N, C-alpha and C positions, 0 to 999 in steps of 0.2 A: 633632242625632237622625235629620232624614229628609233628610239627605243620606247615611247608610251605606248603605241599600238601591242607590242612586245608583251611590257608589263601589262597592258589589259589583258592580254589572254591569257596571262601567266594567271592573273586577280582571278580573273570569269569559272578557271580549270579549276582553282584551289576552294571557290565557295562551289562551284557544282559535286566538287569530290566532297567537299562539308556535308553537302546538303544530300546527298545521296547517301552519304552513311547512317545521317539521323534519319533520315527518312528509313533507310532501312533495319535501324534501333526502332522505332517507332512500330513497324511491321511487326519485330520480332516479340516486342512489349505485348504489342494486343493481341499478338496468338495467344502466350502465355496467359494474358489476363483472363481472356475469353476462357480457355483452360480452368483457368481458379476458380471463375466464378461460376463457372461450370459443378463445382461441386459445392455452391450453397444449399439443396435442398438435403434434407435427413429424408433417410431411407423412409422413416412412416409419410411424410410429406411427398414421395414419389409413390408408395403404394395410395394416397389415398388421389392419385391423377383418373381416376375410371369415376370415381365420384364427384370431384370436383366440373369434369365435362358434364355429367350429368346433368348437375346443379345449378348450373351456371345461369343466370337468365338473360335474356335478350339485350339487357342494355350493358352486359361482362361483370354484373355485381351479383355475388354471392346471398343469401337469403342468411347466412347463419353468421355472416360476419360483422360486427358493430362497428356503422360506416358515421358514426356522430363525429360531428365537428364542430369547428369555431369555440366558442368559451365551454360551450357545455361538454366539451372533449375530454376525458380524461389526459391529463396532461404528461403523468411520466408513461413511458410502457403505450403508448398510443394503441389503440383496438385496432383500430383502421390497418395497419401495417400488415394485417394478414392477408390482406389483397393481394397486395404488391408481395410476399409469400409467395402465392398461389399462382400469380403471374409469371414471376420469376424459376419456379418448379415445371410448369409447364414450357416456360421459355430453354429451360438446360435441359430439360427430354428432348425436345424436339433438334436443337443444336446439334446432338449428338456427341458431345464431349464429356458427357457425365455418363462412365464406365457402369454407375449402378444401374442405369435407368435402362429398361430394356431395348433391342437393339430397334424394336419395331416403332417406337416412338421417334427415330431420326428421322426427321423430315415429314412429319405426319400431318397434313392439312389439317387435320381435326383440331392438334396439339397446338398449333400453329391462330388458327380462327381465334382459339380461347383466349390465349397470350394477348392476342392482339385486341379482342373485345376488351378484356380488362382495360389494358394500356386507351385503348380511349374511352373509357369512362371515364377513367380520370382526368386525361386531358379535357377533356371536354367541361368537365367541372374542376378547375384549376383555376384559383384564385386572381384577380388581377390588380389588383394594390399591392402594393410592393412593399405600405406596411405591415400588409399582415404577416412579414417575416418574423417581425420583433419584436412590433406593437398591436397584435392582433387581440379585441379585445378592450383598447382603453380607446375613450371616450374622444379625447381629441388627437387622434391620430383618424386617418380614412379606414381602416378596417373595425369599426367597432362590432361590437355582438350584434350579431344577426346578418353582418355581411357574408352574403353567398363564395361558395366554393370551399373546396378542402384544405381546410388549414388548423394549426392548433394554435394554443396563445401561449404555447412554449415556444420558444423561436430553434429549439433542438432539431423542433421534428422539420420545419422548412429549410434549415440549414443542413442536418447531418442525415436524419433520417431516410426524407423521402429522398434524397436527392442519391441517396447509394442505393437503395430498391429501384430507382427509375433506371441510372444509370447500367447499373449493374444488366438489368431486363434487355435494355433498351442495346447492349453489348451484344447479349446472345442471339439476338435477333435482327442485327445489323443486316446480316446477309439476305434476309426477305425485301423483299418489294414494298417497301417502308410506300404509305401513305404522305403527304406534304402536313397534314396535321400531324401525325404519326413523328415526323422526324423533328418537326419544330419542337412538340413536346420532348424527346428525348435529347432537346440541344438545350431546352429554355430552361428546365426543372434545375438541371445541377449545375449549370452555368450562371444560374444567380444566385448560386452560391456561393461560386469561386470569385463570382466579381464583386465579393463583398472582402476579400483576405486582405485588405489593407483598410476596412470600413470598421465603423463603431456597428455594433448589432444590440439594440436595445434587452436587457436583460440580459447582455451577457459582458462588453466589452470589447474590446476588440480577442483577434483568435489566439489563443495562444495553447501551449502545449498537445494534449490530444486532440483539442479541439480541431488545431491548426491541421494536424495532420490527417485527421479524417474529413475534412473537406478536400485539401490534396489527393488522398486517395482516391475517392469520386469525382475529382477533376481530371484524374489521368485514365478514368475510364471516360471520361468526356472526350479528352485530348485524342485518348486511343478510336472513339466512336467517329471523331470525323478528321481523325488523322493528322493533326495538328502537331506537330515536331515542336516548335515555341510553346504551346503550352503545353507539353507534357517536359518540357524543360524546366518550365517556372514552377511547373506543381510538386516537380519532384525535388525540384533544388527546393525551396519550402517547406515540402516534405522530410527531406534529410536535414534541415537548417534547425529542427527541433528535436532530431537527434541529434544531440549536442549538448556539451552539460552546462548546466546554470548555477552558478557560481552564487548568488544573489543568495540570501537570508529570505527563503519564503517566495521564491522565484518560482512557478509554474515549469515542470520540467525535471531531465534528469540529473540528480547530482552527486558530486564523486565519491559519495558513499554507497550510492548504489539505491537511495531512495529515491522515489517516484511523487512529486508533489503537483498538484493542482488544485485549482480554488481556493490560490490565494494560501497557501501553507499547508495545506493536509495530505498526509503520508495516504497515497492514493494505487499504490503497485498492482493491488487485485482490482480496479478496476480500468483507471482512468491511463495508468502506465501498462495493462496488459490492453487497452486499448492501441496504444501505440505498439504495445510489443507485435500486437500481430498484425496491423498496420506495415509496419517494416519489414517482418516476415512476408510478407505479401508482395510489398514497393521492391525488397532489392532482389525476393527470388523470380521477381521477374526481369528486372535491374542487368543482374549481375550478368558480365560478360559483354558489356553492353555501355556505351559515353555518357548512361546516365547513370551509372552505378554509383552506390554510395564513397567519399574518400574517407581519409585511414581517421579522420579525428570524428565525420560523425561512428567510424565500422565502433572506434573506440571508447564510444558513448554507450552504442546501444551494448557491447560487451560487460560492459559495466552496472545496466540494465538489470540485463537477465544474470549476471552473476547474484546482483543486490535479490531478484526475487525469488533466487532458488534459498536463499534462506527467508525467505515469506510465503513457504508452503510447505504443506503438514498432509498425512494420509490419514484418510479414516482404516482404521482397521477391519471394523465392517462393510465395508460397500467396495475398499481397496481405490476410492476415490480421492485424489489430490485436491486441496483446499487452499484457499488464500487462508495466511493469519487473519483473526479478525479484527488488529488494528489497525488493516490496511487497505479496508473496501471502503471506508466512510460512511452512508448513511445506509448500504445497502446491506449491512447488519439487520436492518429490520425489514427483508423477504423470510419467506420458508425457501427451502432449498429447491420445490419443485417448480416456482417461476423463473428459475436459471438466472438469477442473476449475479452477479459475482462471489454470492459465498456457497453458489451451487458447484463449483469447476474451479479448474484454471482456465480455463477456456481458451486453450493456444494448442495449435498443435507442432509437439517435438519436431515429428518428420518435416514439418517444410522450415521450422527452425533450422536446423540440419543443413535445409539447403539453403538458406539465405544465407549461410555464415561461413559458406565449404571454404571459400579463400581466406580469410581470414581469423585472428586469433585476439583479444583482450586485454590488456594488462590484470593484475591479479594482485592488486592491491585495494579490495574492500575492506572496508572498518566492518569487523560484524558487531551487531548491536541484537542479535537473536542467538539464546543458548541451548544450542543443539547439541544429545548425545542418540547412542543406538534407539533407547528406548525410551525420547522424550523431546520434546523442543517447548521450552519457555520461552514468552516473548513477552517485550513491557514496552511500553510508548507511555511519554512523559510528554510534558506543555511550558514551553517556552515565549518568549515575547517576539521569538522567532516564526512560531508554529502559530496552527489551528488546531482545533483537536479531534472537529468532525465538522459536519454543517445538516441542518434543516432544511430540505432542499423538496420541490414537486410531491409534498406529504408526507413524506420520507424519513423517517429518523425524527420525531418531537419530543423525545425523551432520553436525547442521546447524549446528555448536558456532561456526567462524569465519564465519556469512553474519553480518551487520551488522556486522561489525566491521573496516571502514574498505575495504568493498568496489569497485570500480572497473569493473560492469560496462560492455561499448562496443556499441555499434550501428548498424553500418558495413551489411550485408545483410540484420539482422534476425531471420536464424534461428542467429546463430554457437552459442549455448546450447541450442536446439530438441532435446529428448528424449534427453539425456546425460548428465541426472545420475547415472544408473542404473549407468551406468559411469565418473561421474569419482573420480578421487579428490578427496575431501573436505577435508582436509589441504590443497588447493592451493587456495582461491575465490578468483577475479579479484581483486587489487588489495590483498591484505591483506597484513602483514606478521606475523610471527609465527616461533616457535622451530620447526621444521621437525620435524612428528608430536609437539608438548605443546601439550595436554596430549591426551594420546589420548581418539579420540573416543569417545563414550560417551550414550546416551542419556537419563541421567539429570543432564545437564547443560546440556544443547543449550541451555535457552533460558538464557540469564544475564541479569542488569542490570549495567550500567557502575559505573566505580568512581569515575570524575571526570567536573569539572562544566564544565571548559572545554573545551565542546564547542559548534560551530556553523559558521555559515555568515552571510557579508555578499556582498553582490550590490549589484550598481547596475542590476540589467538587462538587461546584454549582457556583464560577466562577471562574475566572484565566486571568493571563496577557501571553501574549507571547510578548517576545523580540528580537530587532534583530539587531545588530552592522554591518553595509554595508558596505561593498564599489565591488562595480559592479569585478566579478573573473575573465572577459576575459582581461581586459584592463585598470580597474580602472580609468571611463568616469566618474563615481557619488560616494559617500559615503553619507553616511546620518547612525541616529540611527531613528530604528521603535520599535512604541507597538503598542499593538493590544490589548487594555482592555474590556474583554469579559465580559461585567456586566451584571442584570440579563436578561433584552430582548433585550438588545442594544452591541453596538460594539463602542467605542471610539476610532482613530486613530491617533498616534501621531509620527509625524515624527520633528527629530529636529536635527542640527549640520549638516545641508546638505549642501554639498559645489561639484563643476563641476568643474574637472578640463578639462577644453579649449585647453589644449595643443596636445590631446588625438586627432588625426584626424579623420575632420569628425563631432564633438561633436560643437564646438560653434555656434551657433547663433542656436540651436536646444532646444526646449521646454524641460522643464522640468513638467512630468505630473503624477501622479497617477492615475491610471484607478479605474472606483468605479464599473462598470460591461461589459461585452460584451458578450451578452447573445442572446439568442433567444426571438425576439418581443412579446410585450403583449399586447392585446385588453387595453384600459383604457384609455391612451394618457398619455403625458407628463407633467410633469408640476412643472415647476420654481418659486419660492415664489408664488406657489397656483393659478399660470396664465395657461390657458394650451398652449404648442407651439407644432410648427411643423416642425422635423427635418428631409421632407422624401427627402432633399434635401441637409442635416448637419445644423448645427448652432450653433452657436459662443452664449452665451451669460451666464452673470455672473446673480449669483444669490445666497441667501442663504441657499437654501432649493432647493432638487431637489426630485421628487416623480415618481415613474414608477415601473409598476408591484406589487404593495402591498408591496416595500420598498420605507424607506424612506433617506434619506443624509442630514446633516445638519454641513453649515461649520462653525464652532466657533469661530475662528477669522474676518477674514476677507471674503468676499463673497467667494464660486466657480467662475473659470474661468472655466465654464463648455465648452467641446467641445464636441455636441452631432449628433447624426445618428439613424434613424430609416427608414431604407429600404431592401428593395433586396440585396444577395450580392451572387453573383456564386464561385465556385471554383471546383478543381476536387481533388476528394479522392488520386486517383494517384499517383499526387502531391506533397502529402505528408506520403505514404504508397506503401504497395503493393497492398489496395484491386483494383477489378475492378470494385465497383461500378461507375465510371466515375465523371460525372460531375453532381452539386448538386446548385442548389438555393432555399436560406432561406429567409425567412425575419429574419432582426435581428437589435438588440439595442445597441447603445452603449455610455458610457459615461466616460469622463475621464476631471479633470480638472489639467490645472498650478499651476503650484508653479514657485514664483517670489523668494521669499526670503529664508532663511534658516529654517524654519520650517512652518509646516502647521497642525491643527489639524480642522476632523472632527468626526460625528456621522454616524454611519450606523444603521439603524433598521427594521431591517428583518421582513415581514409579519406583519406592521404595516398600518396606516390608515393616511390619511390626515389631520386627528384632531391631532391626536397624534404629527403629526408633526409640527403641529401648536403651539400647546402648547410646546413641545421641543425648538421652537423659541424663547419662551416669557417669559419662566420658565422652565429651562432647570432642569433636575434631577440631571444633574452631571457636575459636574469642573474640567475644566485642569487646572493643576496647575503645578509651574516649580521655582526651584531653582536654580541658579549656576549648570545649566546640568542635574540636576536628578528633573524627571519627575514624574507627580501622575494623579488620577482621583478619587475622593471624589462625595460620596452623595448617599442616599438610605441605609443611616448606613452603610455603607463601606467605604473603602480608599484602595488604592492599588497605591506602589510607584516602581520606581523605580532608583538603583544607579547604574548610569553607570561607567564604568573603568574611571579615572579621573574628574568628576563631584565632586559636594560640598555632602559635606557624614552626611549635617545634614539638615532636612526637618521640616519645622515647620506647621502645618495647623487648619485653626478654625473651633473648634468641632462642631459647629454652621454647617457647609460644610459639613462636614460628616453627621449628624444629631444625632450627640453626646453630646447637650445641649451646657455648654460654657465656652472658655477657649480654650486653647491652647493643640496641642497635637504633643509633638515636638519626631522625629525620628531619631538617628543619627547610621550610619552603616560602620563600619570600612572599608567592604572592598564590592565591587562590589555584587549585588544581588537585585532580584525579593522580593517584599513585597505585604502581604494579609493582611489585618485587619477588621476584622467583632466581633460584641457585641454579647450574649448570656447571658442568666436569667437560673441559675440555680432555683434548685426547694424551695431553702431556701433564694432567692430574691436577694442573692448575685451577684450581675453585674461582667460578666471577659468579656475579650478581649482576642480573639484569634487569636494569627497571625501565617502567615503563609511566609515560605519562602523558596526560592533556589537561588544556583549558576548555574546563567544559562552556563558558563562559564566550569563547569565540572572539577574544577583542584582545588578546596579549600576543605581542610580537616577540615577547623573549620570556623564559622562564628560570629563573635563577634558585637554585635549593643545594644542598650539602646534606652528606652521611659520612657519620663515623659508626664506630665500631670501640669499645674500652678493653676488648678482649682482640689479637690481635690488628694488621693493618690492613686500611685498604690505600688500592693505588691505581692510576688511571690506566687505563687500557691503549695496547700499542695506539688504536685509532680515538684517541679521545682527545681530536682537538682544540673542544670544548669543556674539555676539565682540568681542572686544576688540585694537584697532591696537596694535603698541608700535614700535619704529626701524627695523627691516627686516623683521616678521613680525606674524603675531597668534594670538592664544591662545582659545580656546573654554572654554565650560563648559555644559556639552549637556545637559540634563535627557531621559533616556532612555525607550526604552519597557518598561510595567511591566506587568503581570496577562498575558493571552492573546498579549499582541505584544510580553513580554518576548522579549528577541535579533532583533529586527525590524533591519532596515540602518534610515539614518537620512541625512542628506544634507544638506551646507555648502558655498555657494562661495565664495571670495576671490576679488578683483582682484589677478593678476598683470601688474604692468608693472617 
């Protein structure tokens, strides 16, 4: 009995110490966060302060800001946010925390009055019906069209955009003498978004991925504003929980290969993934060294996200600007770069990234799916029953149906696809194979999920192969099997088993085409079979080689049946997005080849020369192979094979075609899979074959295969626990990665003597 008061005292002291520690961390994070948020304004915004002070009306508004709200407001990039941009700029300059702002702005009564006046206007006109958050404009809710207040029919503005702007401005002016109404508005607007953290939101569903971390980021500002350690802990826990691995197919979030998915399986590293990146950079940069800092699993996932993003970035050689690959920005491909959307910049601060990750490292196990060399980047995106190609949302990207369905974008100069999309023929997406003009492009089915499972990549870290078992996901008008063999400085593209369903309305009589490129025009002319041609009025021509803009193309079997165009095209950005940029006319080049049989193979040589292309025509460095539906490419001491579902199980290759000497190399695969083979020489002179393999279907638990040579012998390596030796060959039974690592590449070695 006598020990209870002592125990109570100890517990009380423990709680007090913990609370004091947490509260001191809250204060430290709040201090760091204010300094971060004060950097919000751009130099041009700071320069505009005198103009804004002079032009602000007595009600706190500006006549040159579009205050349209409700059902008639623009759903994407709501123009009214400019009001808050100005309020935040004024608050930042007043706070003294922005080193770019003139020192005489610090503590300026004029700036504070203007900032608070802008806040007063918004708080006085805030909506009152909770239905305006996600059901604005719906006749069966309490926020139909015409409901007073500043709201938008897009949930995003009430849940993420405006709470972000409000919480930023409020935290920057926190130390001023706020009125009761200002204090209430600074709390209520961010809090109603935080209150929805576990709720269903009309038009969205439950918060996931980048949406979660964006809401929690704003909630951190609110927690700092109210000095609420409990809310801060909850918001940071929820935010950090998003920065973890998503192991289910099409699940929003970070995947173990470095991809970031959002909106049910759309590859979005360049927009929502970038948002998560920025949010984590800010949150961890502020929490680092405190009890709220990220744990090791969060840090590992974030490192994977960063490394994945690195592979998806290229540089415009003219502007020296870094950009995200077009395959990873979804619907934002439909905006001009001047609109400052996801295609304009990578939009994250590398210096702040270094600060946020100063005390941790991540694993180096990214499966590479982008082919990079010093002088080019080539990217390929496919569609499966585990993924979504793109989306049409908020009037953006109505014609993007063919995106993500076997695209092949090549960046040599880096400006090949800059600001041309308004004038694009969206039936001609680079790399894709389709029935030309089918299906008719329509926003109602721009975004689709694939139909086939055997879609994936095998990579040994230097070369790789992408495979896509494909049927048109909208109406099944075409089906084929396609593989991209990424060699050292070229890509061999093989299409087989091509079938057209002419019973689909509108398909009969239309040609099947593969798009070689559809890009900004380039000086240097068009060359077909080493002869310059004129396509200023369009041109149909046959030829074995095509050279344009530093890129070469070679048809391995029958000559290309080319349709070429090099001329100005005009389009309107408002036809494909909410951009107000208007009409644009750009010089463009497009090339596609018709396919009349059931197969076709060609090679693509990025950043090449006409001389190299001529050499390849006469003495190819790679040889295309086929055995009962199984396909492959051999050359330069490497072999790549694809055993499709239902194809032959054995592939026999002349070793001289690979570059390995005499004899035959025989591979038998008991299950469908993709393989890469290369040799290496050990220090003791032992020659080994490295076999790298993957299950594109992501469904196998085990892969069984055997390797044989008819000259020499193959032996299991010392570490070959799943290898069994035979008379002239070896056999393997390998347990494959599952869960979040399903489909990943695995390697084994055998000794060749």
